[in-house]
C-alpha positions as CSV (number, residue, x, y, z in Angstrom):
1,M,-60.3,22.4,7.9
2,S,-64.0,22.0,8.5
3,D,-63.9,24.2,11.7
4,L,-62.8,27.2,9.6
5,P,-65.5,29.7,8.8
6,D,-66.6,30.7,5.4
7,T,-65.9,34.5,5.7
8,M,-63.8,36.8,7.7
9,K,-63.5,40.5,8.4
10,A,-61.0,42.4,6.4
11,V,-59.9,46.0,5.7
12,V,-60.1,46.6,2.0
13,V,-58.2,49.4,-0.1
14,H,-60.3,50.9,-2.6
15,G,-58.1,54.0,-3.1
16,P,-56.5,57.0,-1.1
17,R,-58.7,57.7,2.0
18,D,-61.1,54.9,1.0
19,Y,-60.3,52.1,3.2
20,R,-63.3,49.6,4.3
21,L,-64.3,47.0,6.5
22,E,-65.8,44.2,4.7
23,R,-66.5,40.6,4.7
24,L,-64.4,38.3,2.4
25,P,-64.0,34.6,1.9
26,V,-61.6,33.0,4.0
27,P,-58.7,32.3,1.7
28,T,-57.4,28.8,0.9
29,A,-53.9,27.7,1.1
30,G,-52.6,25.9,-2.0
31,P,-49.6,23.5,-2.2
32,G,-46.6,24.6,-0.6
33,Q,-48.4,27.4,1.2
34,A,-49.8,27.9,4.8
35,L,-52.9,29.5,6.2
36,L,-52.4,31.8,9.1
37,K,-54.8,33.0,11.7
38,V,-53.8,36.6,12.3
39,E,-53.2,37.6,16.0
40,A,-51.8,41.0,15.5
41,V,-51.0,43.4,12.7
42,G,-49.0,46.8,13.1
43,I,-50.1,50.1,11.4
44,C,-46.9,51.3,9.6
45,A,-46.2,55.0,9.0
46,S,-46.0,53.8,5.3
47,D,-49.5,52.6,5.6
48,L,-50.5,55.9,6.6
49,K,-48.8,57.7,3.7
50,C,-50.5,55.1,1.4
51,Y,-54.0,56.0,2.9
52,H,-53.3,59.7,2.4
53,G,-52.4,59.1,-1.3
54,A,-48.7,59.7,-1.4
55,A,-47.1,59.7,-5.0
56,K,-44.8,56.9,-3.7
57,F,-47.7,54.5,-3.8
58,W,-50.2,55.9,-6.1
59,G,-47.8,57.5,-8.6
60,D,-47.7,61.0,-10.2
61,E,-46.4,62.5,-13.3
62,N,-42.9,61.1,-12.8
63,R,-43.9,57.5,-11.6
64,P,-46.6,54.8,-12.2
65,A,-48.7,53.8,-9.2
66,W,-47.1,50.9,-7.3
67,T,-49.7,49.9,-4.8
68,E,-52.9,48.3,-6.1
69,T,-56.7,48.7,-5.1
70,Q,-58.9,45.7,-3.9
71,V,-56.1,44.6,-1.5
72,V,-56.1,43.9,2.1
73,P,-53.4,46.2,3.8
74,G,-51.0,45.2,6.6
75,H,-47.4,43.9,6.3
76,E,-46.4,44.0,10.0
77,F,-48.1,40.9,11.4
78,T,-47.9,37.7,13.4
79,G,-50.2,34.9,13.9
80,R,-50.7,31.1,14.3
81,I,-50.6,28.5,11.5
82,V,-53.9,26.7,11.1
83,E,-53.1,24.8,7.9
84,I,-49.8,23.7,6.3
85,D,-48.6,20.9,4.2
86,E,-45.5,18.7,4.5
87,E,-43.8,20.7,1.8
88,A,-44.1,24.0,3.5
89,S,-43.6,22.6,6.9
90,R,-40.3,21.3,5.8
91,R,-39.2,24.5,4.0
92,W,-39.9,26.9,6.8
93,G,-39.1,24.5,9.8
94,V,-42.8,25.1,11.4
95,A,-46.0,23.2,12.0
96,A,-49.6,23.7,12.6
97,G,-50.0,25.8,15.9
98,D,-47.0,27.5,15.6
99,R,-46.8,31.3,15.9
100,V,-44.9,32.9,13.1
101,V,-43.8,36.1,11.4
102,A,-43.2,36.6,7.8
103,E,-41.0,39.1,6.1
104,Q,-42.9,41.9,4.5
105,I,-41.5,41.2,0.9
106,V,-42.5,38.1,-0.9
107,P,-39.6,37.7,-3.3
108,C,-39.7,36.3,-6.8
109,W,-36.4,34.1,-6.3
110,N,-35.8,34.4,-9.9
111,C,-34.6,37.9,-10.6
112,R,-31.0,39.4,-10.7
113,Y,-31.3,40.6,-7.2
114,C,-32.8,37.5,-5.7
115,G,-30.1,35.5,-7.4
116,R,-27.4,37.6,-5.6
117,G,-29.1,37.1,-2.2
118,D,-30.2,40.6,-2.3
119,Y,-33.9,39.5,-2.0
120,H,-35.1,42.6,-0.3
121,M,-34.5,44.4,-3.5
122,C,-36.3,41.8,-5.6
123,Q,-37.3,43.5,-8.9
124,P,-41.2,42.5,-9.0
125,H,-41.2,43.6,-5.4
126,D,-44.6,42.1,-4.1
127,M,-45.0,42.9,-0.6
128,F,-47.9,42.0,1.6
129,G,-50.7,44.5,1.8
130,F,-49.9,46.2,-1.3
131,K,-50.4,43.9,-4.2
132,R,-53.2,41.7,-5.1
133,R,-51.0,38.6,-5.3
134,T,-50.1,39.1,-1.8
135,P,-53.0,40.2,0.5
136,G,-51.9,41.6,3.8
137,A,-52.9,41.0,7.3
138,M,-55.7,43.6,8.4
139,A,-57.9,40.5,8.3
140,E,-58.7,37.4,10.3
141,Y,-56.8,35.0,8.0
142,L,-53.9,35.3,5.6
143,V,-52.0,33.0,3.1
144,L,-48.5,32.6,3.3
145,P,-47.1,32.0,-0.4
146,A,-44.6,29.5,-1.1
147,E,-42.1,32.1,-2.0
148,A,-42.5,34.0,1.5
149,L,-39.8,34.1,4.1
150,V,-41.2,32.6,7.3
151,H,-39.8,32.6,11.0
152,K,-41.0,30.8,14.0
153,A,-41.9,33.5,16.7
154,P,-41.9,33.6,20.4
155,S,-45.1,32.1,21.7
156,D,-45.2,33.4,25.3
157,L,-45.2,37.1,24.4
158,P,-48.3,39.6,23.4
159,P,-48.8,39.0,19.7
160,W,-48.6,42.8,19.0
161,Q,-45.1,42.9,20.6
162,V,-44.0,40.1,18.2
163,A,-45.5,41.9,15.2
164,Y,-43.0,44.6,16.1
165,A,-40.4,42.5,14.6
166,E,-41.1,44.0,11.2
167,P,-40.3,47.7,12.0
168,L,-37.4,46.5,14.2
169,S,-35.6,44.4,11.5
170,C,-35.8,47.3,9.2
171,A,-34.3,49.4,12.0
172,L,-31.5,46.9,12.4
173,H,-30.8,46.9,8.7
174,A,-30.3,50.6,8.6
175,V,-27.9,50.3,11.5
176,E,-26.0,47.6,9.7
177,R,-25.8,49.8,6.6
178,A,-24.2,52.6,8.7
179,G,-21.1,50.6,9.6
180,I,-21.0,51.9,13.2
181,R,-17.5,51.7,14.9
182,F,-16.8,51.8,18.8
183,D,-15.5,55.5,18.8
184,D,-18.3,56.8,16.7
185,T,-20.9,59.6,17.6
186,V,-24.2,58.3,16.1
187,V,-27.1,60.6,15.7
188,V,-30.5,59.1,15.3
189,A,-33.2,61.3,14.1
190,G,-36.8,60.5,15.0
191,C,-38.0,58.4,18.1
192,G,-40.8,56.5,16.6
193,P,-41.0,52.8,16.2
194,I,-38.3,52.7,13.5
195,G,-36.1,55.3,15.3
196,L,-36.4,53.5,18.7
197,G,-35.3,50.3,17.0
198,M,-32.4,52.2,15.4
199,I,-31.3,53.2,18.7
200,A,-31.4,49.9,20.4
201,G,-29.6,48.5,17.3
202,A,-26.9,51.2,17.5
203,A,-26.5,50.4,21.2
204,A,-25.6,46.9,20.5
205,K,-22.7,48.1,18.4
206,F,-21.3,50.0,21.7
207,P,-20.5,53.3,19.9
208,Q,-18.9,56.2,22.0
209,R,-22.3,58.0,22.3
210,I,-25.7,57.8,20.7
211,I,-27.8,61.0,20.3
212,A,-31.6,61.0,19.8
213,L,-33.4,63.7,18.0
214,D,-37.1,64.3,18.3
215,A,-39.6,67.1,19.0
216,L,-41.6,65.4,21.8
217,P,-40.2,64.9,25.4
218,Q,-42.2,61.6,25.8
219,K,-40.4,60.1,22.8
220,L,-37.1,61.2,24.0
221,A,-37.5,59.8,27.4
222,L,-38.4,56.5,25.6
223,A,-35.2,56.7,23.5
224,E,-33.3,56.7,26.7
225,K,-34.8,53.6,27.8
226,C,-33.7,52.0,24.4
227,G,-30.1,53.0,24.7
228,A,-29.8,56.9,23.8
229,D,-27.0,58.4,25.8
230,V,-28.0,62.1,24.9
231,T,-31.5,63.3,24.0
232,L,-32.1,66.7,22.0
233,N,-35.5,68.3,21.5
234,I,-35.0,69.8,18.0
235,T,-37.8,72.5,19.1
236,E,-35.6,73.7,22.0
237,V,-32.0,73.6,20.9
238,D,-29.8,74.1,17.7
239,V,-29.1,70.4,17.3
240,V,-26.4,71.1,14.7
241,Q,-24.5,73.3,17.1
242,A,-25.1,71.0,20.0
243,V,-23.7,67.9,18.2
244,K,-20.8,69.9,17.1
245,D,-20.3,71.1,20.7
246,L,-20.2,67.4,21.9
247,T,-17.7,66.4,19.3
248,G,-15.0,69.0,19.6
249,G,-16.5,71.0,16.7
250,Y,-16.3,68.1,14.3
251,G,-19.8,66.8,14.0
252,A,-21.3,63.3,14.1
253,D,-19.7,60.2,12.5
254,V,-23.1,58.7,11.6
255,Y,-26.5,60.2,11.1
256,I,-29.4,57.7,10.6
257,E,-32.6,59.3,9.4
258,G,-35.8,57.9,10.5
259,T,-38.4,60.8,10.7
260,G,-39.8,60.9,7.1
261,H,-39.6,64.8,7.4
262,P,-38.0,66.8,4.6
263,S,-36.2,69.1,7.3
264,A,-34.4,66.1,8.7
265,V,-32.3,65.6,5.6
266,P,-30.4,69.0,5.5
267,Q,-30.3,68.9,9.3
268,G,-28.3,65.5,9.0
269,L,-26.1,66.9,6.1
270,N,-25.2,69.8,8.3
271,L,-24.4,68.1,11.6
272,L,-22.2,65.3,10.2
273,R,-18.4,65.6,10.1
274,K,-16.3,65.5,7.0
275,L,-16.3,61.8,5.6
276,G,-19.3,61.0,7.7
277,T,-21.9,58.5,6.9
278,F,-25.6,59.3,6.3
279,V,-28.3,56.5,6.2
280,E,-31.5,57.3,4.7
281,Y,-34.5,55.1,5.7
282,S,-37.7,57.1,5.6
283,V,-40.4,57.0,3.1
284,F,-41.1,60.6,2.3
285,K,-44.6,61.8,1.4
286,D,-43.2,64.9,-0.5
287,P,-40.0,65.4,-2.6
288,V,-36.8,66.4,-0.6
289,T,-34.4,69.3,-1.8
290,V,-30.8,69.6,-0.4
291,D,-27.5,71.3,-1.2
292,W,-25.7,68.5,-2.9
293,S,-22.4,70.3,-2.6
294,I,-22.4,69.6,1.2
295,I,-22.3,65.8,0.2
296,S,-19.5,66.4,-2.4
297,D,-17.2,69.2,-2.3
298,D,-17.8,70.2,1.4
299,K,-17.8,67.0,3.2
300,E,-17.2,64.0,0.8
301,L,-20.0,62.1,2.7
302,N,-21.1,58.5,2.3
303,V,-24.7,58.6,1.7
304,L,-26.5,55.1,2.0
305,G,-30.1,54.2,1.5
306,A,-31.8,51.4,3.7
307,H,-34.7,49.5,2.7
308,L,-36.5,46.6,4.6
309,G,-34.7,44.1,7.1
310,Q,-32.3,41.9,4.8
311,N,-31.2,38.9,7.0
312,T,-32.1,40.9,10.3
313,W,-35.4,39.2,11.2
314,P,-33.8,36.6,13.4
315,A,-31.9,39.3,15.4
316,A,-35.1,41.5,15.6
317,L,-36.9,38.4,17.2
318,K,-34.3,37.8,19.6
319,L,-34.0,41.4,20.7
320,I,-37.8,41.4,21.4
321,E,-37.6,38.2,23.3
322,S,-34.4,39.4,25.4
323,G,-36.6,42.0,27.4
324,R,-34.1,44.8,26.7
325,L,-36.7,46.9,25.1
326,P,-39.6,48.7,27.1
327,M,-42.1,46.8,24.7
328,D,-45.1,47.7,26.9
329,E,-44.5,51.5,26.1
330,I,-43.3,50.9,22.5
331,C,-46.6,49.1,21.5
332,S,-48.8,51.8,22.9
333,H,-52.3,50.8,21.5
334,Q,-53.9,47.7,20.3
335,L,-57.3,48.1,18.8
336,P,-60.0,45.7,17.3
337,L,-60.0,45.4,13.3
338,E,-63.3,47.4,13.4
339,E,-61.4,50.4,14.7
340,F,-58.8,50.6,11.8
341,Q,-59.8,54.2,11.1
342,R,-59.1,55.1,14.7
343,G,-55.8,53.2,14.4
344,L,-54.7,55.2,11.3
345,D,-55.7,58.5,13.1
346,L,-53.6,57.5,16.0
347,V,-50.6,56.8,14.0
348,A,-50.9,60.2,12.4
349,D,-51.1,61.8,16.1
350,S,-47.6,60.8,17.0
351,A,-47.8,62.7,20.0
352,N,-50.2,60.3,21.5
353,S,-48.9,57.1,20.1
354,V,-46.1,54.9,19.3
355,K,-46.8,51.6,17.6
356,V,-50.4,51.1,17.0
357,S,-51.7,47.5,16.3
358,L,-55.0,46.0,15.3
359,V,-55.8,42.6,16.8
360,P,-58.5,40.7,14.6
């Protein structure tokens, strides 16, 4: 379109702790693709870990690097379509001017996992903001590849609230993995953006009780607004004993880990009952060591992983639109793109932020 600028502002990854604001050419949408004007992009805890150089992203002696340099980061985003052809419009059911979100993974649709419907585990695993093939949204414009999963989004909400659909979809997937039943005691560790979504998702399952764990009183107060029945400050009480006291000495039925702190893993193993379910969602900066005999001989636990948000994006958008979540409090900070470094610092300062977004 002739009214598009030639260049745009964008954050570019040059390596750990080396992110720079630059001017790049506005990308061009090819056949079956769309050009998006970015309205908001959230900064994820995984963005922060990548910035800090975690081995999960940059590799170590045991694994190769997964992320790439010369990439625009940002995978939690929403925006308006400014260019789209008939093929893409028909595939996604959207048109120019529509606000949309796109799932963070861009599947290949050809591997074994994609063929089985498990697109969130796609073997190539290209994601917005980590690979050169799929530049992210810390920029003014973004191309949606033909392989992307795109959903029409509410147009009457602040864009940074709509961008929360990404972490919320991940949280809902973790809840689905837990297989929560009506008489369960569910413990959610961590009341950040993901943990709050887990609490809201668990509340929609109507278990007997939801217990939220965190070290910050303000986060626990927010957890109550999202559906927690009981809140425990891990710095003030023995949470393992407290959970056992609430459950007749047995322990919790379900533990969902959303802190990313190594200590939260043995904590969960110890507070679960026999035959309980442990769902691990977090991306850890450092390796975690636990006593595996708790999992096997002591309790015969079900230990499950959770990754991304397979088939949960429509539900996440519906939950945001429902008004059931305190979105003004969850979406605590909105900054211009030029202040991306301050945004990263705010994410690291979890005592004074919840969900931090950039608004290009």
